[in-house]
BADRENPA-116165 format. One record per atom (N, C-alpha, C, CB): atom name; residue number from 0; y negated, x, z; residue in three letters. Coordinates in steps of 0.001 Angstrom, whole numbers, padded with zeros to 6 digits. Last residue first. Glycine has a CB too. Example, Ala and Ser with C-alpha at 12.3 -4.5 7.8 and 13.67 -1.06 7.14 Angstrom:
2
(r "N",1,(002250,012850,007080),"SER")
(r "CA",1,(001060,013670,007140),"SER")
(r "C",1,(-000030,012900,007870),"SER")
(r "CB",1,(000598,014084,005725),"SER")
(r "N",0,(005690,013190,007800),"ALA")
(r "CA",0,(004500,012300,007800),"ALA")
(r "C",0,(003300,013200,007800),"ALA")
(r "CB",0,(004473,011308,009046),"ALA")
END
This chain:
58
(r "N",57,(004742,-008366,011727),"GLU")
(r "CA",57,(005313,-009699,012032),"GLU")
(r "C",57,(005905,-010162,010525),"GLU")
(r "CB",57,(004064,-010813,012714),"GLU")
(r "N",56,(003763,-005828,010695),"PRO")
(r "CA",56,(004865,-005942,011720),"PRO")
(r "C",56,(005679,-007419,011875),"PRO")
(r "CB",56,(004181,-005595,013112),"PRO")
(r "N",55,(003298,-006011,007081),"LEU")
(r "CA",55,(002675,-005960,008637),"LEU")
(r "C",55,(004049,-006096,009574),"LEU")
(r "CB",55,(001427,-007443,009006),"LEU")
(r "N",54,(004937,-003935,004730),"PHE")
(r "CA",54,(004671,-004989,005432),"PHE")
(r "C",54,(003970,-004983,006701),"PHE")
(r "CB",54,(005679,-005500,005576),"PHE")
(r "N",53,(005513,-002235,001641),"PHE")
(r "CA",53,(005034,-002267,003037),"PHE")
(r "C",53,(004650,-003654,003570),"PHE")
(r "CB",53,(003851,-001372,003162),"PHE")
(r "N",52,(008368,-001147,-000160),"MET")
(r "CA",52,(007166,-002234,-000146),"MET")
(r "C",52,(006756,-002005,001471),"MET")
(r "CB",52,(007731,-004105,-000594),"MET")
(r "N",51,(010678,000260,-000571),"GLY")
(r "CA",51,(009391,000725,-001123),"GLY")
(r "C",51,(008244,-000092,-000938),"GLY")
(r "CB",51,(009492,000924,-002460),"GLY")
(r "N",50,(012541,-001213,001037),"ASP")
(r "CA",50,(012660,-001163,-000387),"ASP")
(r "C",50,(011468,-000737,-000938),"ASP")
(r "CB",50,(013036,-002392,-000962),"ASP")
(r "N",49,(010072,-001417,003687),"ASP")
(r "CA",49,(011501,-001884,003209),"ASP")
(r "C",49,(011600,-002044,001666),"ASP")
(r "CB",49,(011885,-003320,003877),"ASP")
(r "N",48,(008117,-000407,006525),"GLU")
(r "CA",48,(008620,-000082,004866),"GLU")
(r "C",48,(009741,-000737,004651),"GLU")
(r "CB",48,(008972,001478,004444),"GLU")
(r "N",47,(005606,-001420,008428),"THR")
(r "CA",47,(007151,-001427,008107),"THR")
(r "C",47,(007232,-001256,006811),"THR")
(r "CB",47,(007947,-002675,008472),"THR")
(r "N",46,(002738,000620,009262),"PHE")
(r "CA",46,(003321,-000524,008526),"PHE")
(r "C",46,(004921,-000307,008317),"PHE")
(r "CB",46,(002555,-000677,007079),"PHE")
(r "N",45,(001945,003411,010074),"ARG")
(r "CA",45,(001213,002070,010639),"ARG")
(r "C",45,(001997,000670,010414),"ARG")
(r "CB",45,(-000262,001902,009872),"ARG")
(r "N",44,(003179,005427,008992),"THR")
(r "CA",44,(002975,005491,010372),"THR")
(r "C",44,(002618,004171,010918),"THR")
(r "CB",44,(001970,006462,010691),"THR")
(r "N",43,(003078,004920,006285),"LEU")
(r "CA",43,(004467,005132,006936),"LEU")
(r "C",43,(004297,005055,008379),"LEU")
(r "CB",43,(005141,006525,006566),"LEU")
(r "N",42,(000491,004818,005523),"LEU")
(r "CA",42,(001156,003710,005467),"LEU")
(r "C",42,(002523,003792,006348),"LEU")
(r "CB",42,(001360,003422,004044),"LEU")
(r "N",41,(-000018,007486,005913),"GLY")
(r "CA",41,(-000495,006521,006875),"GLY")
(r "C",41,(000049,005337,006752),"GLY")
(r "CB",41,(-001793,006343,006855),"GLY")
(r "N",40,(001315,008550,003770),"GLU")
(r "CA",40,(001649,008956,004956),"GLU")
(r "C",40,(001190,007951,006069),"GLU")
(r "CB",40,(001129,010265,005115),"GLU")
(r "N",39,(-000552,007404,001842),"GLN")
(r "CA",39,(000885,007168,001777),"GLN")
(r "C",39,(001611,007598,003129),"GLN")
(r "CB",39,(001479,007961,000549),"GLN")
(r "N",38,(-002746,008688,002325),"PHE")
(r "CA",38,(-002784,007388,002345),"PHE")
(r "C",38,(-001433,006905,002588),"PHE")
(r "CB",38,(-003357,006889,001191),"PHE")
(r "N",37,(-002251,011295,001797),"GLU")
(r "CA",37,(-002628,011030,003196),"GLU")
(r "C",37,(-002532,009537,003389),"GLU")
(r "CB",37,(-004081,011566,003543),"GLU")
(r "N",36,(-001718,011184,-000942),"LYS")
(r "CA",36,(-000529,011665,-000181),"LYS")
(r "C",36,(-001071,011178,001421),"LYS")
(r "CB",36,(-000226,013551,-000428),"LYS")
(r "N",35,(-004089,010450,-002104),"ALA")
(r "CA",35,(-003270,009488,-002118),"ALA")
(r "C",35,(-001830,010024,-001320),"ALA")
(r "CB",35,(-003140,009044,-003620),"ALA")
(r "N",34,(-006750,011265,000526),"SER")
(r "CA",34,(-006072,011563,-000873),"SER")
(r "C",34,(-004829,010587,-000901),"SER")
(r "CB",34,(-005560,013261,-001050),"SER")
(r "N",33,(-009858,009651,001541),"ILE")
(r "CA",33,(-008587,009916,001776),"ILE")
(r "C",33,(-007692,010256,000455),"ILE")
(r "CB",33,(-008099,008783,002510),"ILE")
(r "N",32,(-012495,008541,000918),"PRO")
(r "CA",32,(-012175,009330,002071),"PRO")
(r "C",32,(-010853,009985,002436),"PRO")
(r "CB",32,(-012435,008605,003013),"PRO")
(r "N",31,(-014413,008633,-001866),"ILE")
(r "CA",31,(-013148,008282,-001463),"ILE")
(r "C",31,(-012722,009133,-000345),"ILE")
(r "CB",31,(-012231,008348,-002554),"ILE")
(r "N",30,(-017870,007605,-001175),"PRO")
(r "CA",30,(-016887,008462,-001510),"PRO")
(r "C",30,(-015593,008095,-001135),"PRO")
(r "CB",30,(-017144,009616,-001046),"PRO")
(r "N",29,(-019023,004309,-002544),"PHE")
(r "CA",29,(-018632,005220,-001386),"PHE")
(r "C",29,(-017742,006210,-001890),"PHE")
(r "CB",29,(-017955,004487,-000209),"PHE")
(r "N",28,(-019803,002341,-004076),"GLY")
(r "CA",28,(-020555,003583,-004160),"GLY")
(r "C",28,(-020084,004525,-003075),"GLY")
(r "CB",28,(-022070,003326,-004041),"GLY")
(r "N",27,(-018073,-000009,-004633),"ASN")
(r "CA",27,(-019363,000267,-003419),"ASN")
(r "C",27,(-020098,001361,-003154),"ASN")
(r "CB",27,(-018967,000153,-002168),"ASN")
(r "N",26,(-016233,000830,-006432),"ARG")
(r "CA",26,(-017395,-000239,-006509),"ARG")
(r "C",26,(-018564,-000190,-005579),"ARG")
(r "CB",26,(-016846,-001555,-006295),"ARG")
(r "N",25,(-014935,002927,-004862),"PHE")
(r "CA",25,(-015785,003283,-006038),"PHE")
(r "C",25,(-016684,002050,-006451),"PHE")
(r "CB",25,(-014851,003739,-007280),"PHE")
(r "N",24,(-013825,001402,-002710),"TYR")
(r "CA",24,(-014780,002572,-002369),"TYR")
(r "C",24,(-015672,002823,-003639),"TYR")
(r "CB",24,(-013925,003985,-001957),"TYR")
(r "N",23,(-012172,-000271,-004381),"TYR")
(r "CA",23,(-012941,-000805,-003504),"TYR")
(r "C",23,(-014135,000314,-003190),"TYR")
(r "CB",23,(-012063,-001245,-002304),"TYR")
(r "N",22,(-010515,001631,-005722),"SER")
(r "CA",22,(-011291,000792,-006529),"SER")
(r "C",22,(-012649,000234,-005618),"SER")
(r "CB",22,(-010290,-000434,-007069),"SER")
(r "N",21,(-008932,002862,-003502),"VAL")
(r "CA",21,(-010134,003562,-004365),"VAL")
(r "C",21,(-010940,002721,-005147),"VAL")
(r "CB",21,(-009639,004555,-005350),"VAL")
(r "N",20,(-007587,000458,-002751),"VAL")
(r "CA",20,(-008537,001216,-001809),"VAL")
(r "C",20,(-009618,001905,-002732),"VAL")
(r "CB",20,(-007707,002378,-000871),"VAL")
(r "N",19,(-005950,-000060,-005134),"LYS")
(r "CA",19,(-007012,-000999,-004555),"LYS")
(r "C",19,(-007953,-000297,-003629),"LYS")
(r "CB",19,(-006363,-002168,-003777),"LYS")
(r "N",18,(-004455,002368,-005176),"ASP")
(r "CA",18,(-005562,002189,-006273),"ASP")
(r "C",18,(-006485,000897,-005826),"ASP")
(r "CB",18,(-004818,001907,-007876),"ASP")
(r "N",17,(-002981,002059,-002807),"PHE")
(r "CA",17,(-003921,003146,-003035),"PHE")
(r "C",17,(-004983,002736,-003952),"PHE")
(r "CB",17,(-003246,004346,-003566),"PHE")
(r "N",16,(-001320,-000173,-003568),"LEU")
(r "CA",16,(-002277,-000171,-002271),"LEU")
(r "C",16,(-003387,000914,-002584),"LEU")
(r "CB",16,(-001400,000256,-000762),"LEU")
(r "N",15,(-000066,000961,-005812),"ILE")
(r "CA",15,(-000921,-000065,-006028),"ILE")
(r "C",15,(-002010,-000276,-004987),"ILE")
(r "CB",15,(-000168,-001190,-006166),"ILE")
(r "N",14,(001469,002855,-004356),"ARG")
(r "CA",14,(000432,003225,-005407),"ARG")
(r "C",14,(-000621,002328,-005829),"ARG")
(r "CB",14,(001053,003530,-006545),"ARG")
(r "N",13,(003025,001418,-002630),"PRO")
(r "CA",13,(002025,002346,-002008),"PRO")
(r "C",13,(000950,002618,-002966),"PRO")
(r "CB",13,(002655,003673,-001560),"PRO")
(r "N",12,(003554,-002035,-003300),"ASP")
(r "CA",12,(003839,-000746,-003710),"ASP")
(r "C",12,(002702,000218,-003202),"ASP")
(r "CB",12,(004003,-000723,-005231),"ASP")
(r "N",11,(002683,-004695,-003088),"ARG")
(r "CA",11,(003090,-004005,-001788),"ARG")
(r "C",11,(003405,-002509,-001959),"ARG")
(r "CB",11,(004353,-004702,-001184),"ARG")
(r "N",10,(002413,-005622,-005501),"GLU")
(r "CA",10,(001065,-005513,-004690),"GLU")
(r "C",10,(001322,-004862,-003378),"GLU")
(r "CB",10,(000383,-006954,-004412),"GLU")
(r "N",9,(004912,-006232,-006546),"PRO")
(r "CA",9,(004084,-005032,-006778),"PRO")
(r "C",9,(002906,-004675,-006029),"PRO")
(r "CB",9,(003678,-005064,-007966),"PRO")
(r "N",8,(007618,-007046,-004884),"VAL")
(r "CA",8,(006288,-007579,-005050),"VAL")
(r "C",8,(005253,-006410,-005254),"VAL")
(r "CB",8,(005916,-008456,-003806),"VAL")
(r "N",7,(010876,-007894,-005341),"VAL")
(r "CA",7,(009731,-006955,-005472),"VAL")
(r "C",7,(008479,-007556,-005694),"VAL")
(r "CB",7,(009925,-006046,-006512),"VAL")
(r "N",6,(012953,-009897,-003414),"GLN")
(r "CA",6,(012129,-009625,-004593),"GLN")
(r "C",6,(011034,-008646,-004451),"GLN")
(r "CB",6,(011558,-010821,-005042),"GLN")
(r "N",5,(016160,-009726,-002329),"LEU")
(r "CA",5,(014712,-009276,-001974),"LEU")
(r "C",5,(013938,-009234,-003308),"LEU")
(r "CB",5,(014666,-007756,-001218),"LEU")
(r "N",4,(018269,-012575,-002183),"VAL")
(r "CA",4,(017883,-011354,-002989),"VAL")
(r "C",4,(016414,-011034,-002657),"VAL")
(r "CB",4,(018072,-011599,-004598),"VAL")
(r "N",3,(018571,-015304,-001523),"GLY")
(r "CA",3,(019206,-014105,-000907),"GLY")
(r "C",3,(018879,-012764,-001332),"GLY")
(r "CB",3,(020522,-014190,-001052),"GLY")
(r "N",2,(016696,-016787,-003149),"ALA")
(r "CA",2,(018014,-016916,-003316),"ALA")
(r "C",2,(019010,-015811,-002670),"ALA")
(r "CB",2,(018165,-016994,-004682),"ALA")
(r "N",1,(014584,-014361,-002173),"LYS")
(r "CA",1,(014707,-015513,-003003),"LYS")
(r "C",1,(016043,-015630,-003360),"LYS")
(r "CB",1,(013872,-015483,-004170),"LYS")
(r "N",0,(012272,-012641,-000016),"MET")
(r "CA",0,(013764,-013224,-000237),"MET")
(r "C",0,(013788,-014304,-000975),"MET")
(r "CB",0,(014487,-013610,000966),"MET")
END
């Protein structure tokens, strides 16, 4: 929140989060263990979603 308005944080976007996961696995020579759809479904079950961004419970 900034001045009472929710600010969009691109790093919390599910597509950006998945890109970071893929780049980590790719840089380290590991196979990508999950599809983008599976990753985004997992975000919905594990984290709090607000305005398209994902947050830890606290």
